[in-house]
N, C-alpha and C positions, 0 to 999 in steps of 0.2 A: 504494500500500500504506500502511496506517495502523498506528499503534502497537498497536491492538487485535488486528491480525493476528499480530503478533509474540507478544503475550502469550497468545493462544489456543494457539499452538504450544508456547511455552515452559512454560506452566503458571503456577500462582499461588502457589508457595511463597515466603514472605516471611520475612526475618530482620530483626528490629529490636532496638534497644538504647535505653536511656534516657540522657539527657544526664548524669545524676549517677551513672552506674555506673562502676566502675573501668575505666580504659582496658585494663588487663591482662586483665580478664574479656572485654571486647569482642574483643581480639586473639585470645584463646584460642577464642572462638566462631568467628571468621573462619577460624582454622587448622583447627578441628575439622570445620567444615562445608565447607571448601575453597571459600570464597567471598571475593570481593575487596571487598565493601562491606556495610555495615549501614546501614539507614535509622534515623535518630535521631528518636524520637517522644517528645514530652512532653505529657502531659495530653490524649492523643488527636490531637495535631496534629504535623505534620512540622516539626521544628525544626532538622534538619541531616542531613548525610550523612557517614559515616565510611568512608573507603576506605584501601587500603594506602598510598596517596600521603600522606594526612594523618598516618597512623600513623608512617611513616618520618620525615616532617618533624618531628613532635613528639619522637620519640626522639632525633634528631640535635640538636635545640635543648636537650634535657635531658641532654646529655653521654653519649648512648648507652644510657640506661636509661629504662624506663617509669616506675618509681617509683610514687608514689601518685596520679598524675594521673588526672583524670576524663575521660570521653568528651568533655564540652563543651570541654575545653582543646585538643582535637585536631580536632574535627569542622569541616566546612565548614558555616557557619551560614546560607549563602545558596546552597543547591544549585539547579542547573538543574532544572526540572520540565517535564513535558509532559502532555498528556491522551491519552485513548484515541483521540481523533479526529485527533491530530497526524499529518501526513503524514510518511512515512519520509525524504523528501528534506529536510524541515525539521529533523528530529531529527539527521540527519547533519551539516547545516550548524551547528546549535547545538553539538553535541558537539565538532566540529572547532574551532570558534571559541573555545570555552572550555577545550579540551583535557580534556574530561570523558569519563571511561570508563564512568560509571554515571549513570542518570537515573531518579529516581522518577516514576512515572506516577500522576497525581492525577485524581480526579473531584470537583471542588470541593475539599472538605477531606479527602476519603477517599482513602487510599493504595490504589491498585489493583495495583501491582506495581513492579518495577524492571527496566529494560532496560539492557543493557550494550552497549558498542561492538561486542563480539563478536556479540551478538544481531542488531544492525543489519547488520553485515558478512555474517553467515550468511544473513539474509533477502535481501540483495541478490544474493549468489552463488546461492542457491536459485532466485530469480526469474530470473536470467540463464540458469541451467542449464535451467529449464523452457522459456524462450523459445527457446533453442538447439535443444532437442529438438523443439519444435513446428516451427521453421523447417526443420530437417533432414527431418522427416517430410513436410512440405509439398513440399519440393524432390524428395524421393524419389518422391512420388506425383504428380508433375507430369503433367497430362493429355497423352497422346501427340499428340492432335490439334493442340494449340497449338505443339508442336515443329516441325510440318511446315506452317507457314503458307506459302501461295504467295508467291513473290517478286513485287514490284510491277513491272509492265511500264513501260518508259521510253518 
């Protein structure tokens, strides 16, 4: 399974923010849209990722307040990325290795979407459920002739 399969099911709604926007505005957007991340775009390019993790770390460093901080002061400026062709097993490995919960999907310099650890886990569970149903159907429809093979004579 590839990242393109996940995005096809998930859809292509994207939420972005600029690096020089107030962090408070970005947090309000995340709360309003009930999302855990925003892709930070500058001049049409991916420049970072803002997730609830970076927001919390920034607020703690700032004495518990957001203040006048900008998105660029909190964002991850080297986010993990993948392509539409990246295999799901590779995405899982990358996300686990870096403790990343969100990953922008890029096609060269164009943002194609964002996948979350939840999206990856759901795809794995859905795939396993499908395999289980197919195996159960196969076992249930086992040909009767094969059940009654003659025993080998000694």
